[in-house]
N, C-alpha and C positions, 0 to 999 in steps of 0.2 A: 542156661546155655550148657551144652554138653559136647564133648568131642567123641565122635563115633567113627568106626571103621567103615569105609565104603568099598563096594566091590569094584575093583579097577576096570573089569570088563564092561560094566554098565556105564562107565564114564569115559571110556576110551574114545578119543577124538572130539570130546566136548570142547567148544571154544570158550575162552574167557576173555573178557575185555579188561585189561589192566590199565589203571589210570593213577597217576600221582603228580604232585606238584613239588617243586624244589626251589628254594631260594639260593642254594649254594651248590657248588661242585668241587671236586678235588682235581687239582692240576698236578701233573707229574713234573718234577724238576730233576734233571739228570746232570750230574757233574762228573767229569772225567779227570781224575787226578792220578798222580804216581802210585798212590796207595790203592787205587782201584776205582770202580764206578760207585757212585753214591746216588741213591734215589730218595727223594722226599715227596710226600703227598701233602700238598698245601691246600687247605680249605679256603675257597674264594667265593664271593657273592656274584651271582648272575646280575647283569644290568637290569633285567626284568625277571620276575618269577617264571620259571620254565614249567610247562605242563607237558607230560609225556602220556601218550595213549597208544597202546599196542595190543594186538591179539596174541593169545597164547593158546596152546592146546594141551589138554590133560592126557596123560598116559601115552607119550610118544614112543615110537618103536625102539629108540636108542636106550631107553631105560632098562636097567638090569633089575629084575624082580621088583617091579614097582608096587608101592603101597600107597593107598589113598585114604585120607581121613577128612571128615567134614565137621565143621562147627555148626551145631544145630541149635537154633533159637526158635521156640514156639513152632516146632515141626518143620522149619524152613532151613535149608543149608545156606549159611551166610558167610562161610569161609572154607578154604581148602588148604590141605597140606599134602603134598606129593613127595614121597621119599623113594630113593633107590639105593640099595646096599651094593656098593661097588666091591665085588669080591676080590679083585686082583690086588687091591691095596687096603681092603677092609675099612673103607670109609663109608659112612652113610651120608648121601647127598640129599639136601633139601632142593629138589628140582623146581618146586612151585610152592609158594605160600601166598595166599591172597585172601583178604577180608573185604567184603562188599563195603563200599564207601559209607553208607549210612550207619554201619556197625563198627567203624573204626574208632579207636580211642576208648574201647570198653573192656580191654584185656583179652580179647579173642585171639589176637595175634600171639600174645604171650602164652596163652594156653596151648595154642597150636605148636609153638616152639618147644614148650615143655613136653608135649607129646612126642615131638621129633627126638628130643634128647632121651626120653624114657625108652622109645623104640630102639635107639642106638645102643643103649645099655642092655636091653633085653637080648639084642642080637650080637652083643659083644663086639660091636664096631669100635675101632680105636679113636675115631674122630668124626665129628659132625661138620659138614662143609656146605657151602653155598656160594653162589655168585650174585653180584649186583653190579650196577653201573656207577661210575664215578660221579654222575650227575644226580644220583638218587640219594641225596643227603638224608631225607627222613628214614629210608631203609637202613643206611649205614649206621645212623644213630640208634635205631631200634635193635639191630643185630648186636651192636656193641653193648647195649643195655642188657641183652640176653646172654652176654658172656663171650661173644665172638670177637676175634681179632683179625686184622688183615694179614693174610698169609701169602699173598701174591697178587699179581696183576698181569693182564695181557693188553698191550697197547693197541693191538690190531685185531681183536677178536670179531668185531662186528663189521667194520669197514676199514679202508686204508686211511680214513680221516678221523678215526676215533679220538685222537689227541686234540685236534682242532675243534671237534664237536663237543669236547668236554664229556665224552661218553665212552670211556674205555672200561674193560671188564676188571672188576675187583673180586678176588677170591677171599672168602672169610672162613675161618674155622674155629672150632671149639673142641679141645680134647675131651674124650669121654672117660670118665673115671669109673672103671669097672668095679663091681662089688657094691654099688650104691643100692 
């Protein structure tokens, strides 16, 4: 398996079907006290394992200077990493990372995340960031294992029912140590 740079123009508009299952979600608990607002994310089990399937598109128009990498195994692309260097705040955004289901658990995702970090270092970005959903427990665990921490959340990014649906947006980040 190798990570190769792909031409974004050749992949622009390609649809990916993303699928994951999760046994847990994160619930937001907000308490209002005299000292201020306090937020807690509490990991809770679903009553039944939840499966999410959605379509995504590579190289969307909103991406600033998009870069695309592929994980190639025996000549076939089995995973994608899409990055965007946001110049206004000098952060490198992982806008897509996906490994085909039969290839998961083989270290391909970790290799793609290492490529994301290496690219952020090369471009002197100050932080590597991404978003995931509060119901995507496997992704949150994976990103934390890659050194990411939760840096924020948006309780209404997708719909007005994100909290009730256990699917609000979680922002995660990893500072980039320049000079590596």
